[in-house]
C-alpha positions in Angstrom: 16.5 -37.9 34.2 18.6 -39.3 31.3 22.1 -40.3 32.6 24.5 -41.4 29.9 27.2 -42.5 32.3 28.9 -42.0 35.6 32.7 -41.8 36.1 34.6 -42.0 39.4 38.2 -40.8 39.9 40.0 -41.9 43.0 43.3 -40.3 43.7 45.6 -41.5 46.5 48.4 -39.1 47.4 51.5 -40.5 49.1 53.9 -37.6 48.5 53.8 -33.9 47.6 54.9 -32.5 44.2 58.6 -32.6 45.3 58.4 -36.2 46.4 58.3 -35.6 50.1 56.3 -38.5 51.6 53.1 -37.7 53.5 50.4 -39.5 55.3 48.1 -41.0 52.6 45.3 -38.6 51.4 42.4 -39.9 49.3 40.4 -37.6 47.0 37.4 -38.9 45.0 35.3 -37.2 42.4 32.1 -38.7 41.2 30.7 -37.4 37.9 27.4 -37.9 36.1 26.9 -37.1 32.4 23.2 -36.2 31.9 21.1 -35.0 29.1 20.3 -31.3 29.5 16.5 -31.0 29.0 16.9 -27.2 28.4 19.8 -27.3 25.8 19.1 -24.7 23.2 16.4 -23.0 25.3 16.3 -20.1 27.7 13.8 -21.3 30.3 12.9 -19.4 33.5 11.8 -22.4 35.6 14.9 -24.6 36.1 13.4 -26.6 39.0 13.7 -29.9 37.1 17.5 -29.4 37.2 17.3 -28.5 41.0 15.7 -32.0 41.5 18.3 -33.7 39.3 21.1 -32.2 41.4 19.5 -33.3 44.6 18.9 -36.9 43.3 22.4 -37.2 41.9 23.9 -35.7 45.0 22.4 -38.3 47.2 23.5 -41.2 45.0 27.0 -40.0 43.9 28.2 -38.5 47.2 27.4 -41.7 49.1 29.4 -43.7 46.6 32.3 -41.2 46.6 32.5 -41.2 50.4 32.5 -45.0 50.4 35.6 -44.9 48.2 37.6 -42.8 50.6 40.2 -44.5 52.8 39.2 -42.4 55.9 36.4 -40.1 57.0 35.5 -37.2 54.7 36.8 -33.8 55.8 36.6 -31.8 52.6 34.1 -31.4 49.8 33.4 -29.5 46.6 31.2 -29.5 43.5 31.3 -28.4 39.9 29.5 -28.6 36.6 30.5 -28.4 32.9 27.6 -27.4 30.7 27.6 -28.4 27.0 27.7 -25.5 24.5 24.0 -25.6 23.7 23.3 -24.9 27.4 23.6 -21.9 29.7 25.9 -21.4 32.7 22.7 -21.1 34.8 21.8 -24.7 33.9 24.9 -25.9 35.8 24.1 -23.6 38.6 20.7 -25.1 38.9 22.2 -28.6 39.2 24.8 -27.7 41.8 23.2 -25.1 44.1 19.6 -25.3 45.3 19.2 -29.0 46.2 22.7 -30.6 46.0 24.1 -29.3 49.4 21.7 -31.2 51.7 22.5 -34.7 50.5 26.2 -33.9 50.3 26.2 -32.7 53.9 24.3 -35.8 55.0 26.8 -38.1 53.3 29.9 -36.4 54.7 28.4 -36.2 58.3 28.5 -32.5 58.7 28.9 -29.5 56.5 28.8 -26.3 58.4 30.9 -24.6 55.6 29.7 -23.4 52.3 30.5 -26.0 49.6 33.0 -24.6 47.2 31.9 -24.7 43.6 32.7 -24.0 40.0 30.8 -24.1 36.7 31.5 -23.3 33.1 30.1 -23.8 29.6 32.6 -25.9 27.4 33.0 -28.4 24.7 33.5 -32.2 25.1 36.8 -33.1 26.8 37.1 -29.8 28.7 38.5 -30.0 32.2 37.2 -28.2 35.2 38.9 -27.3 38.5 36.8 -28.7 41.3 37.5 -26.7 44.4 37.7 -28.5 47.8 37.3 -26.9 51.2 36.9 -28.2 54.8 33.3 -29.3 55.4 33.1 -27.7 58.8 35.9 -25.1 59.1 35.5 -22.6 56.3 38.8 -20.8 57.1 40.9 -23.9 57.2 43.5 -22.8 54.6 45.2 -26.3 54.9 42.1 -27.8 53.2 41.8 -25.3 50.3 42.6 -27.6 47.4 41.6 -28.3 43.8 41.2 -31.4 41.6 41.2 -30.9 37.9 38.9 -33.4 36.2 37.4 -34.2 32.8 35.7 -36.8 30.7 37.0 -37.2 27.2 33.6 -37.4 25.5 31.6 -35.1 27.7 29.8 -32.9 27.8 28.2 -33.2 24.4 26.5 -30.1 23.2 23.2 -31.0 25.0 24.7 -32.5 28.2 25.8 -31.5 31.7 28.6 -33.1 33.6 27.9 -32.8 37.3 30.9 -33.4 39.6 31.0 -34.0 43.4 34.4 -34.2 45.2 35.3 -35.4 48.7 38.7 -35.9 50.4 39.8 -37.4 53.7 42.7 -35.0 54.3 44.2 -31.6 53.6 46.9 -30.9 51.1 50.2 -32.7 51.6 52.4 -30.9 54.1 50.2 -27.8 54.5 52.0 -24.8 56.0 49.8 -21.8 55.0 47.2 -22.2 57.8 49.6 -21.2 60.6 49.6 -17.5 59.9 47.1 -14.7 60.8 43.9 -14.5 58.8 43.8 -11.1 57.1 41.4 -11.8 54.2 
């Protein structure tokens, strides 16, 4: 695997959007920019990318969890595929083998790991969804971090993103109502 760089974003929230103070919440996203070995090709066997996802998941999730101020309660994943790649290349990175190392690093993971992927040019942002690692219907933990890397992905690259958080949204009030979804 050819990794061009890794980027970590650590966000510490001390107040909501209106300035109302809250208990500190830390959210971290770990991103790896890798060369897409299938850029410009439509290949049926994407198992190489499955393995890359698993390997990066083990390395990056452990680092991201270590950067949190508290224990991880939420997680999510995303991929931005350079324009010479296919959406399926990102799916291959973030689905088949990424979940197991993420769940091990966060100490649980009964819930589906929320995800997002898109094909885009360098500098594009992606909304990385977050959800509670063990309680899929915890509305208080439905959250999003918008992330990007200015010079990635290049046409033949993939940016894989792993997010973790040690708290819910600031002052959550949606989770108290009845679930009707």
